[in-house]
Backbone bond lengths (Angstrom), bond angles and torsions (degrees), N, CA, C in turn:
res aa  C-N    CA-C-N  psi(-1)  N-CA   C-N-CA  omega(-1)  CA-C   N-CA-C  phi
1 M - - - 1.466 - - 1.524 109.39 -
2 R 1.354 113.10 141.33 1.465 117.28 176.96 1.537 110.52 -65.13
3 K 1.334 115.68 139.02 1.451 120.52 -176.99 1.518 110.35 -89.39
4 L 1.302 115.91 126.59 1.472 121.02 177.16 1.527 108.78 -93.05
5 V 1.300 114.25 154.10 1.488 120.35 -175.21 1.503 111.02 -96.25
6 Y 1.326 113.46 128.38 1.455 121.52 173.89 1.530 110.06 -96.17
7 S 1.330 116.31 140.29 1.443 118.92 174.94 1.519 110.18 -62.03
8 I 1.348 116.77 -37.55 1.457 122.45 179.88 1.536 110.15 -61.41
9 A 1.365 115.66 -26.84 1.466 119.57 -178.40 1.510 112.54 -67.17
10 L 1.321 117.82 -19.50 1.428 121.10 179.44 1.560 111.04 -65.31
11 L 1.303 116.82 -15.91 1.480 122.35 178.82 1.521 112.71 -85.84
12 F 1.346 117.36 -8.03 1.472 117.50 -169.60 1.550 111.71 -62.71
13 C 1.326 117.09 -40.11 1.480 117.75 -178.70 1.526 109.18 -64.37
14 L 1.281 118.37 -38.11 1.466 121.50 176.24 1.496 110.45 -69.21
15 A 1.330 116.97 -38.51 1.467 120.58 -176.00 1.519 110.98 -63.29
16 L 1.291 116.86 -43.42 1.489 119.27 -178.27 1.506 110.80 -65.85
17 A 1.338 116.10 -38.29 1.503 117.52 176.28 1.511 109.68 -67.48
18 A 1.313 118.56 -36.69 1.427 120.43 -178.25 1.518 112.30 -64.05
19 C 1.286 116.82 -33.09 1.490 118.64 -179.74 1.506 112.93 -64.99
20 S 1.303 116.74 -25.55 1.464 120.67 -179.04 1.536 112.23 -99.68
21 S 1.337 117.42 -20.44 1.468 118.32 -170.66 1.544 112.62 -116.80
22 Q 1.328 118.79 -17.98 1.454 121.82 -177.62 1.536 109.50 -103.86
23 Q 1.349 113.84 142.62 1.450 118.05 171.65 1.515 109.84 -79.62
24 D 1.332 116.55 150.23 1.477 118.97 178.97 1.543 109.05 -61.79
25 T 1.310 116.03 139.38 1.448 121.81 177.82 1.488 108.23 -103.23
26 Q 1.335 117.40 104.80 1.453 122.16 -170.16 1.512 111.91 -95.46
27 N 1.343 118.55 -12.70 1.472 118.21 179.48 1.473 111.65 -54.29
28 S 1.335 116.25 115.82 1.444 119.93 -174.48 1.521 113.35 -98.29
29 G 1.339 116.96 11.92 1.452 119.63 179.69 1.531 111.90 -67.77
30 T 1.309 115.95 154.63 1.459 119.14 179.90 1.520 109.55 -81.34
31 D 1.330 115.99 170.06 1.477 122.42 178.17 1.540 111.12 56.95
32 N 1.304 115.19 50.80 1.473 120.84 177.44 1.529 108.02 -131.38
33 P 1.331 117.76 74.44 1.443 120.03 -173.36 1.528 113.73 -59.11
34 E 1.339 117.87 -39.83 1.475 119.95 -177.48 1.506 110.73 -62.02
35 A 1.361 117.61 -47.15 1.443 120.20 178.85 1.532 112.01 -64.38
36 S 1.356 116.26 -34.88 1.435 120.46 178.18 1.529 110.67 -64.38
37 Q 1.310 119.29 -44.93 1.445 122.84 177.65 1.516 112.02 -58.85
38 I 1.292 116.87 -42.78 1.468 120.64 177.34 1.505 111.23 -60.95
39 N 1.332 117.52 -44.37 1.437 120.91 -178.07 1.532 113.14 -71.99
40 V 1.357 116.07 -28.96 1.450 118.73 171.47 1.530 109.69 -63.05
41 R 1.304 118.07 -45.59 1.450 121.11 179.97 1.531 112.24 -64.42
42 L 1.350 115.33 -40.73 1.454 119.39 177.04 1.521 110.43 -65.31
43 G 1.300 117.63 -43.76 1.456 121.78 179.11 1.474 113.66 -59.88
44 L 1.320 117.00 -44.46 1.460 122.47 178.69 1.537 110.86 -65.50
45 G 1.328 114.17 -37.44 1.464 117.91 177.07 1.538 111.32 -64.23
46 Y 1.314 115.82 -43.63 1.516 118.23 176.33 1.509 110.50 -64.22
47 L 1.339 117.12 -36.32 1.445 119.86 -179.51 1.554 110.40 -63.88
48 Q 1.310 115.34 -40.92 1.463 119.36 178.59 1.535 110.60 -63.99
49 Q 1.325 115.34 -31.89 1.468 120.43 177.68 1.511 113.67 -83.13
50 E 1.346 115.71 -0.73 1.444 124.52 -179.42 1.557 112.09 62.99
51 N 1.321 114.30 29.76 1.446 121.55 172.26 1.532 106.38 -95.28
52 Y 1.331 113.87 78.13 1.471 119.88 -169.79 1.528 113.35 -66.66
53 P 1.328 121.12 -40.33 1.478 118.41 177.86 1.534 113.18 -57.43
54 R 1.326 115.48 -46.38 1.455 118.92 -178.66 1.526 110.96 -69.11
55 A 1.305 116.47 -35.31 1.470 120.33 179.15 1.537 109.15 -63.86
56 K 1.340 116.60 -46.13 1.451 120.23 178.04 1.555 112.15 -60.58
57 E 1.320 114.08 -43.95 1.457 117.88 -179.28 1.510 110.87 -57.85
58 K 1.348 116.37 -48.42 1.444 120.15 -175.88 1.571 112.58 -68.92
59 L 1.331 115.19 -37.46 1.429 117.63 -177.07 1.556 111.97 -74.86
60 L 1.318 117.71 -33.86 1.439 121.29 173.76 1.514 110.85 -65.37
61 L 1.313 116.15 -39.84 1.477 121.98 178.43 1.502 109.21 -66.08
62 A 1.300 119.58 -40.01 1.435 125.10 179.84 1.543 109.37 -60.29
63 A 1.309 116.92 -45.45 1.476 122.40 -179.02 1.524 109.97 -66.26
64 Q 1.354 116.33 -35.61 1.442 121.16 178.51 1.564 110.68 -69.18
65 Q 1.316 114.76 -38.47 1.456 118.39 179.17 1.497 114.01 -71.44
66 N 1.342 116.92 -32.03 1.460 119.89 179.68 1.517 108.32 -159.55
67 A 1.343 116.91 110.99 1.467 120.54 -179.87 1.528 107.70 -78.03
68 S 1.337 116.43 85.36 1.455 122.28 -176.99 1.492 111.50 -116.25
69 Q 1.301 116.90 167.85 1.485 120.80 173.80 1.543 110.51 -60.60
70 Q 1.296 116.80 -36.59 1.472 119.51 179.56 1.489 111.31 -65.45
71 S 1.346 117.63 -49.19 1.466 118.67 -177.18 1.525 110.76 -68.47
72 Y 1.305 119.13 -40.01 1.480 121.40 177.47 1.538 111.70 -65.67
73 G 1.347 114.33 -42.28 1.466 116.58 177.89 1.536 113.30 -62.49
74 A 1.317 115.03 -38.75 1.497 117.50 177.83 1.478 111.06 -67.58
75 L 1.318 118.68 -38.29 1.488 120.11 175.67 1.520 111.30 -63.61
76 A 1.348 114.96 -42.80 1.454 118.20 177.40 1.520 112.09 -57.32
77 Y 1.331 115.35 -43.62 1.458 119.55 -179.90 1.542 111.05 -64.33
78 Y 1.359 115.15 -39.45 1.472 118.75 176.22 1.512 111.19 -58.58
79 Y 1.352 117.21 -47.62 1.430 120.79 -177.31 1.553 111.43 -64.83
80 E 1.346 113.83 -35.52 1.454 116.58 176.92 1.537 110.13 -65.72
81 R 1.304 116.92 -44.76 1.462 120.40 179.23 1.510 113.47 -61.27
82 T 1.343 115.49 -30.09 1.462 119.65 -178.60 1.544 112.27 -99.94
83 K 1.353 115.28 16.28 1.473 123.61 169.85 1.506 114.49 67.94
84 D 1.328 116.67 24.98 1.475 119.53 173.59 1.537 107.46 -100.65
85 N 1.314 117.44 83.02 1.440 122.03 -170.98 1.542 113.25 -66.86
86 K 1.334 115.00 -31.54 1.465 116.61 -177.86 1.537 110.22 -67.26
87 L 1.330 116.74 -47.57 1.479 120.41 179.20 1.551 110.07 -68.01
88 A 1.325 117.09 -35.97 1.470 120.26 178.09 1.530 109.31 -59.92
89 A 1.325 118.32 -49.55 1.448 121.03 -179.84 1.546 109.89 -62.42
90 D 1.315 116.29 -42.53 1.473 119.93 -179.56 1.552 111.57 -57.43
91 Y 1.335 115.94 -45.25 1.479 117.74 -178.70 1.515 113.70 -76.56
92 Y 1.331 119.15 -30.21 1.436 118.84 171.96 1.535 110.16 -61.40
93 Q 1.332 115.50 -43.28 1.464 119.06 178.38 1.503 113.63 -68.38
94 K 1.338 117.04 -34.67 1.465 120.53 177.76 1.543 108.81 -67.10
95 A 1.306 118.62 -37.63 1.444 121.32 177.08 1.526 112.18 -61.32
96 I 1.353 114.78 -43.96 1.463 119.83 179.23 1.514 109.96 -63.92
97 A 1.328 117.92 -41.72 1.452 122.57 -173.28 1.534 111.70 -63.31
98 L 1.320 118.93 -25.66 1.441 122.59 178.77 1.534 111.56 -65.58
99 N 1.283 117.25 -29.69 1.479 123.17 178.02 1.499 109.01 -162.37
100 V 1.329 116.75 90.22 1.455 120.53 -174.58 1.491 116.42 -63.46
101 K 1.372 117.26 -18.27 1.460 120.27 -179.00 1.524 111.77 -84.81
102 N 1.315 118.18 -14.46 1.464 119.65 -176.30 1.522 111.76 -74.81
103 G 1.310 115.53 130.21 1.474 118.86 -173.53 1.521 116.35 -71.98
104 A 1.336 115.15 -34.31 1.457 118.47 -171.47 1.517 113.87 -58.15
105 P 1.334 122.00 -50.28 1.471 119.54 179.23 1.483 113.07 -65.44
106 H 1.289 119.64 -27.14 1.471 119.89 174.80 1.531 111.19 -67.51
107 N 1.355 114.97 -39.14 1.494 117.49 176.02 1.500 111.45 -64.22
108 N 1.328 117.61 -42.98 1.452 120.64 -179.97 1.510 111.41 -63.34
109 Y 1.343 117.38 -44.70 1.476 120.87 -179.73 1.503 109.30 -64.87
110 G 1.340 116.96 -39.08 1.446 120.23 177.73 1.523 113.74 -60.79
111 A 1.350 114.55 -41.98 1.471 118.99 175.51 1.503 111.85 -61.74
112 Y 1.346 116.15 -41.95 1.447 119.83 176.46 1.508 111.74 -61.01
113 L 1.311 117.91 -47.89 1.477 120.66 -179.02 1.504 111.75 -62.09
114 C 1.327 117.59 -39.16 1.456 121.40 179.28 1.507 111.27 -65.35
115 R 1.330 117.82 -41.81 1.444 121.82 177.86 1.536 111.59 -63.45
116 N 1.315 115.50 -21.07 1.468 118.09 179.90 1.547 111.71 -107.08
117 G 1.326 115.77 15.72 1.436 119.35 168.30 1.526 115.73 87.72
118 D 1.324 118.86 1.57 1.479 121.42 -179.78 1.558 107.00 -92.69
119 Y 1.328 114.53 75.09 1.477 118.22 -172.12 1.544 113.38 -67.87
120 A 1.296 116.62 -39.16 1.479 119.65 -176.75 1.536 110.60 -62.48
121 T 1.351 115.62 -49.21 1.485 120.36 -178.62 1.541 110.26 -67.33
122 A 1.358 115.36 -34.33 1.464 118.66 177.74 1.543 110.09 -63.27
123 E 1.302 118.07 -42.03 1.462 120.59 178.57 1.526 111.08 -60.91
124 Q 1.310 116.58 -38.53 1.465 120.21 178.27 1.549 110.78 -62.38
125 Q 1.322 115.87 -39.26 1.455 120.25 -179.12 1.559 109.08 -69.70
126 F 1.316 119.33 -41.47 1.450 120.50 176.32 1.518 111.49 -61.53
127 Q 1.330 115.94 -38.26 1.496 119.09 177.33 1.536 110.05 -62.87
128 L 1.331 116.67 -41.91 1.473 120.14 178.55 1.525 110.42 -63.36
129 A 1.351 116.58 -36.18 1.467 121.26 179.58 1.526 109.62 -62.05
130 V 1.356 116.92 -49.68 1.470 118.52 -174.14 1.533 110.37 -75.99
131 N 1.293 118.52 -14.81 1.490 121.49 175.86 1.514 112.51 -72.53
132 D 1.322 116.73 -12.11 1.462 120.22 177.48 1.514 109.80 -83.75
133 P 1.303 119.79 108.31 1.473 121.92 -175.85 1.538 113.29 -65.16
134 K 1.362 116.59 -17.19 1.454 119.74 -178.64 1.552 111.66 -96.16
135 Y 1.307 117.34 -0.05 1.468 120.93 -178.07 1.544 108.92 -79.34
136 I 1.296 116.56 108.27 1.458 120.03 -172.69 1.562 112.77 -76.08
137 N 1.342 116.23 -15.92 1.458 119.69 -178.70 1.534 111.60 -104.91
138 S 1.314 117.52 33.58 1.471 121.26 -178.10 1.528 110.74 -60.74
139 A 1.348 117.06 -29.95 1.469 119.52 179.32 1.507 110.49 -62.34
140 T 1.340 118.85 -33.24 1.446 119.79 178.43 1.504 111.86 -73.18
141 A 1.340 117.03 -29.38 1.464 119.17 175.69 1.546 110.07 -69.05
142 Y 1.318 117.04 -39.66 1.438 120.08 176.69 1.559 110.07 -65.59
143 E 1.319 115.58 -40.55 1.471 118.11 175.93 1.518 112.80 -61.73
144 N 1.310 115.27 -45.47 1.460 119.32 175.72 1.520 113.45 -59.51
145 A 1.333 116.47 -39.80 1.464 119.83 175.62 1.523 111.05 -61.65
146 G 1.331 115.77 -41.01 1.475 119.28 177.59 1.489 113.82 -65.76
147 L 1.331 116.73 -45.83 1.460 121.44 178.17 1.507 111.41 -62.63
148 C 1.321 116.02 -37.20 1.451 121.43 178.80 1.564 110.87 -66.09
149 A 1.366 114.13 -41.97 1.460 116.81 179.83 1.547 111.34 -65.32
150 L 1.331 117.65 -28.81 1.454 120.20 176.10 1.529 112.13 -64.83
151 L 1.302 116.20 -25.56 1.482 119.62 -178.90 1.520 111.74 -80.29
152 I 1.354 117.26 -15.48 1.477 119.46 -175.72 1.525 112.35 -63.23
153 P 1.381 121.71 -52.69 1.450 128.67 -3.70 1.567 113.21 -92.40
154 D 1.285 115.79 140.10 1.457 121.92 172.33 1.524 107.25 -131.71
155 K 1.338 115.50 90.73 1.464 119.32 -170.66 1.532 112.61 -71.22
156 T 1.324 116.24 -28.37 1.459 119.03 179.46 1.522 110.22 -65.84
157 K 1.324 114.21 -45.49 1.488 119.00 179.98 1.544 109.99 -69.65
158 A 1.293 115.62 -36.95 1.441 121.04 179.04 1.532 111.58 -60.34
159 E 1.344 115.21 -46.47 1.475 120.35 177.45 1.509 111.18 -58.54
160 M 1.318 116.47 -44.87 1.482 122.26 -177.97 1.521 110.59 -57.75
161 Y 1.380 115.64 -49.42 1.432 119.07 -177.78 1.500 113.06 -70.95
162 L 1.291 119.25 -35.74 1.469 121.67 -179.55 1.529 109.93 -69.59
163 K 1.343 116.10 -34.96 1.493 116.66 176.09 1.541 111.40 -67.57
164 K 1.316 115.84 -36.29 1.473 118.22 176.96 1.522 109.13 -66.05
165 A 1.336 118.16 -35.45 1.444 121.92 179.10 1.526 111.03 -60.74
166 I 1.332 118.27 -49.74 1.469 119.64 -177.67 1.514 113.00 -75.37
167 Q 1.381 116.20 -20.18 1.483 116.98 171.90 1.497 110.33 -65.79
168 Q 1.285 116.99 -34.45 1.478 120.46 -178.29 1.523 110.88 -87.27
169 N 1.295 116.75 -27.03 1.488 121.46 -179.81 1.528 107.94 -153.01
170 P 1.338 117.49 97.68 1.480 119.92 -177.56 1.523 114.80 -72.25
171 R 1.354 115.99 1.04 1.438 119.49 -177.80 1.537 111.45 -108.26
172 L 1.318 114.74 50.55 1.471 121.12 178.96 1.540 106.89 -116.76
173 P 1.348 117.30 95.73 1.440 119.36 -175.32 1.526 116.10 -58.81
174 K 1.306 116.70 -36.70 1.467 119.44 179.85 1.543 111.02 -64.74
175 S 1.288 117.03 -43.34 1.490 121.24 178.43 1.521 109.93 -62.70
176 L 1.340 118.20 -44.22 1.455 121.86 -177.79 1.522 108.52 -64.75
177 Y 1.326 117.88 -42.71 1.462 119.20 -177.73 1.539 112.58 -66.69
178 E 1.343 115.18 -42.56 1.469 117.73 178.19 1.517 111.87 -64.72
179 L 1.352 116.25 -39.69 1.442 121.14 177.81 1.555 111.15 -63.63
180 A 1.287 115.81 -36.57 1.459 119.73 176.25 1.551 110.77 -61.38
181 Q 1.320 114.00 -45.93 1.470 118.96 178.47 1.521 111.78 -62.38
182 L 1.323 116.83 -43.49 1.457 119.51 178.57 1.529 112.56 -63.69
183 S 1.322 116.01 -41.12 1.474 120.25 177.90 1.512 110.63 -64.09
184 D 1.329 116.31 -40.27 1.470 118.25 178.53 1.511 112.86 -65.52
185 E 1.320 117.16 -38.07 1.463 120.98 175.80 1.533 112.13 -63.14
186 Q 1.332 116.27 -28.72 1.476 121.86 178.33 1.514 112.22 -86.08
187 Q 1.337 117.07 6.01 1.460 123.77 -177.44 1.514 113.13 64.71
188 N 1.345 116.72 19.70 1.447 122.17 177.19 1.543 106.82 -94.81
189 H 1.298 114.66 73.14 1.478 120.48 -170.97 1.520 113.37 -68.60
190 S 1.330 116.36 -32.63 1.485 118.89 179.22 1.520 111.78 -65.26
191 Q 1.372 114.98 -41.54 1.436 119.27 178.16 1.537 111.31 -70.16
192 A 1.334 116.34 -35.85 1.477 120.45 176.39 1.519 110.18 -61.00
193 K 1.327 115.66 -40.17 1.480 118.64 179.05 1.494 111.66 -66.83
194 L 1.317 119.04 -37.28 1.460 120.53 178.37 1.527 111.18 -63.14
195 Y 1.315 116.16 -44.29 1.480 120.17 176.16 1.504 112.23 -60.92
196 L 1.375 115.67 -44.81 1.436 118.69 179.57 1.510 114.08 -65.65
197 D 1.318 116.01 -36.78 1.488 119.69 174.98 1.525 111.33 -61.31
198 Q 1.331 116.71 -41.83 1.488 120.98 177.15 1.501 110.70 -64.64
199 Y 1.315 115.56 -42.53 1.468 121.95 178.74 1.525 110.24 -61.11
200 S 1.329 118.38 -46.77 1.463 122.40 -177.81 1.520 111.07 -65.52
201 K 1.325 118.25 -36.83 1.449 120.55 178.24 1.540 110.65 -63.69
202 L 1.353 115.23 -41.92 1.451 117.75 179.40 1.528 113.03 -65.07
203 K 1.342 114.68 -41.23 1.448 117.59 178.36 1.499 113.24 -66.89
204 A 1.352 114.71 -37.05 1.494 118.18 177.55 1.511 111.64 -66.87
205 A 1.354 115.31 -40.06 1.477 118.45 178.75 1.518 111.07 -65.18
206 K 1.334 116.81 -37.11 1.444 120.45 178.82 1.538 111.11 -65.98
207 I 1.293 117.86 -40.42 1.474 121.83 178.56 1.514 110.28 -66.85
208 K 1.343 117.03 -41.01 1.455 122.35 -178.59 1.524 107.94 -66.05
209 G 1.270 116.87 -44.12 1.463 120.84 178.84 1.469 113.29 -60.65
210 S 1.355 116.89 -40.19 1.443 123.00 -179.65 1.539 110.15 -64.81
211 N 1.302 115.42 -43.20 1.458 119.48 -179.76 1.537 111.67 -65.17
212 Y 1.313 114.01 -38.25 1.494 119.98 -179.39 1.526 109.31 -65.38
213 A 1.336 115.26 -40.56 1.466 119.92 -178.19 1.492 111.73 -65.04
214 Q 1.332 117.11 -29.64 1.431 120.46 -179.91 1.544 111.65 -73.07
């Protein structure tokens, strides 16, 4: 299955570092946003390591310290990963309810709905995400809408959304690759080559950057 992008997933690189460099924040008092953010990062790091008990402990504590869209979204993702769809849906909706105009939780809920086969409702959530003029990752919501449309499959709608995604952010390898495939299926080989060339440049730059960092 094509992997959809969660806004909460943007924290994963920070979360993994946090698990090795940050001390656990145990203060369980409410209205403590800084401690909550740290525990969200720790919880997501434990989740990536498949240490589910520690992940749940940290994410529940984060929500107790600050009932935010970030803490609720992270808990929702935890419950989805651990196959508790009822609680996952509940927390995705709770995150949205805190600020219905914010695009990020709509994108996350849309990705969840798409992964569970509710494509029509997922598309509505992606539309709500991109309707937020302050949502800086609207390109990922368009990409998710396109990838979701491919699962229907509705290739016309998928192509429309994926093109919108790269218009807003031309550095999306998944969108470029899927557009190359769609163009090739349409016998538009010159356009397919352009998309593949852009895709290859991005992948090469990523590899070069990784080697340099080492």
